[in-house]
N, C-alpha and C positions, 0 to 999 in steps of 0.2 A: 401420836394418837393412841388412845387406850382402847381396850376391848371390853365388851360387856355381854352377858347372857341375854340373848334376844327375848327370852320369855319374860324377863324382868321389866322390859320396856316396850312391850308389844305395841306397834302402831305409833310410836313416838320417835321423832328425830332428836337425838341426844348429843350429837357430836362425837359419839363413840362408834367403833366398829362392832356390829352385832355378830355374835356367833350363834349358829342355829343347830338344832338337834335333828334327829331322824324324822320326826313328825313334820318339821318344816321342809325337809328335803322331799318328803312325799307330796306335800302341797305344791312345791315348786315344779316337781315332775308333771303333775296334772296340768297346771296352768301353762307350763312351757310347752308341753305336747300340744295343747290346744292352740297356742299362738303359732306353732310350727304347722299345724294342720290348716290354719287359715291361710298362711303363706303358700302352702301346697295347693289349696283350693284356687288361689288367684292365678296360678300358672297358666291355665288354659284361657283365662280372660284378658291377659295383658297382650294386646295386639293393636295394630293401627286402627284408628277410628273410635276406640273405646275411650270414654272420659274417665278422669281420675275420680270424679264424683260418683260414677257408676261403681268403681272399685271400692270406694268408701262405703257405699250402700251395701255391697256384698259382704263386707267385713262386719258391718253393724248387724245385719241380719244373721250372719254366722254366729256372732257373739250371743245374740238373743236366743237363738236356737239351742245353745249349749249352756244356758244359765250363767253366762259371763257378761262382763261389761267392758267396753273399750276405754282404757284408762285415759287416753288423750282427750276424749270428748268432755268439753267444759273445764278442762284442766287449765287453770290460770287464763281463762277466756278463750282457749282454743276451741274452734267450732266444729271440728271433724273427728272421725273415729280413727283415722290413720294419718301418717305423713307420707307424701308422695313427692320425691325429689328427683327431678328430671334433668339430665345432661349437666349443666353447670351449677345446678342447685346442690349445695353441700348437704343440707339437712333441713327438716321442719317445713318442707314444701307443703302447702295446703291444697287439698283436692279442690278442683273446680270443673267447669263445664267444657274446658278445651279438650279436644280429642288428641290422643297420642298419635305421633307420626312415625312412619317407617324410618328406622335409623336411630330413634331415641334409645337411651338407656335410662332406666328408672329404678330408684331405690324405694321399696315400700316397707314402712316401719309399722309393726303391729305390737301393741301392748294390751293384754287382757288382764282383768281382775277376776279371779275365780276363788270363791271361798276365802276372800281376803288376801290372797297371794297375787303377786304381779309377775307376769311372764312377758319379757320384752325381747323382740328379735326383729331383724330386718335382712332383706336380701335384695340383690340386683336382678333385674329382668331385662332382656333384650326385646325391643319392639320391632318385629320384622327383621330385616337384614341390617346389621350394624357394622360400622367400620372396624377395620383391624385394630386401629389405635384405641378405640373404645373397648374392644374385647380385651386388649392387652391390659388396660387400666383395671378392668373388672377382675381379671386373673390375678394381677398383682395385689389388689385389695383383698381378695379372698385368701391368698397365700399369707398376706400380712396378718390377718386375723388368726389363721392357723398357727403361725409362728408365735404370736402373742399368747395364745392359749397353751401352746406346748411347754412353756416355761413355768406354768402354774403348778405349784406344789407347796406343801408346808415348808417354811424356811426361806422361800424365795421372797422377792419384794415386788411392789407395784412398779418400781423403776425397772425391774427386769423385763416386765411385760412391755413397757414403753420402748425400752432399748431394742428389744427384739423386733418390734414393729418398725421403728424408725430406721434401724440399720438395713433391714431388707428393702423397705420402700425407697429409701434414698439410693441404695445400690442399683435399683431399677430406674433411676432418674425420675422418680416421682417425689412429691412432697406430702408431708403429714400436716393436716389441719391442727392448729394449736388451740383454737377458740372453743372447742367442744371436747368432751371426754366421756368415758364410760363412768359408771356409778354403781354404788351399792343399791340393792333392792330387796324386796321380800314383802313384808306387810306395807311398806312404803314404796311409791313409784321411784323416788330418788332418795338415796341415803348415802352414808359414808361407806367406803372411801371413794374419792374420785380416782378414776383409772385413766391416767394420761397415756396417750399413744406415742409418746416420745419420752426420752429421759436417759438416765444413767443406771447401769446395773448396780445393785446394792443399795440404791436410794429408795426413799418412800416407805410406805407401811409394809411391815412383814406380813406374809400370808399365813393364815392359820386355818385348820379344819373348821368348817362351819360358816366361813365367810361366803356370802352371795354377792355377785356383782356382774355387770355387763362389760364386755369388751366390744368396741364398736368403731374401729378406725375409719376415718374419713380421709381418703387419699386423692390427691389432685394430680392431673397431668402437668399442670403449670405450677405457679407459685402457691404457697400455703395460705395467703391472706384472704379473708372473707369480708363480706359486708352484709348487713341485715336490711331487707327491703322495708318499705313503708308499712306493710301489714304487721310489723313487729315480730314476725316469726321466721319468714323465709330467709335462709342464709345462702348466699351465692359466692362463687369465686370472684375476686376482684378483677382478675384478668380474663374472665369468662372461659377459662379452661374447664375441661370435663372433670367431674368429681364422682367418686364411687364410695360405697360403704357396705359393709356386712356387720351383723351384730348377733351375738349369742348371749344368753343368760347362763351363767355357770355357778357351780358351788365348789368350794375347795374341800377335798376329801383327805383322808389320812395318808393317801399315797399319791395324790395328784388332783384331778378335777373331774367333775361330772357336767356334761352339757345338758341343760334342761330343754333346750329349744331346737334340738336336732330334728331334721325331717325324717319321718318314719318311712317315707317313700324314696329316700335317697335324692331328693331334689335340693341339693346343697348349693349349687351354683349353676348359672347358665352356661351353655344352652341346655334347657330342660327337655328330656325325652319322657313325656308323661306316660305313654303306653308302655315303654320299656320298663320304667320304674314301677308301674303298677303290676306288671307281669313278673317282676323279679321274685 
């Protein structure tokens, strides 16, 4: 796959990997911070009895209040502003009127468009008291994301990212979902390159400064196979085992990487201590 200056093809998918300059980094910082702030905002609202429709409305209102737009809304027919994936839902769970229950784990995926730039991030949340096995899955998934990001630097490859995630997750007796992957982004919601969460070191596209993409591993307690439900969006584990996911949007720098979607309040993974984070 070849590389191209993003300015030359702004807003178009070309099949090339776009390389961005400092102005683009600034735009991604702004929208990434806003997406992270929305996920921070949701922390106190994720509790038993709350519906995912209510969480969806909160994010829509947050976007409107900050002159942004939720990218999933009306994207290829999707009808909501966020994705809410509960327990054995792998990804793309659609908000509805059903209340969350004590013991659920939920991934909430937020993507905003601000000044033409896309910021895409997701986190796991605990609903009330969750089982130790659910907590362990969430911990493994977060660490898998961290290990995937840790190898990002110029000269590394996308295969290095996937291998780091796969090696760790499988060493913890979990499995990596193959059916979905991370992706380039920027002026487009989804762009080149695909970022697989499994693979071999040294394979795939080489990383260069100016690349923007997401890393978003989906890790299952059981087997990796998934199926899509009749709504055409919701992906679930075939064996109904629990699934978890974390996601960041990052940019490759001259010396490593920059996370655009880090929480300014330190709310990176559950259990979230809101008061302590705000007082830090």
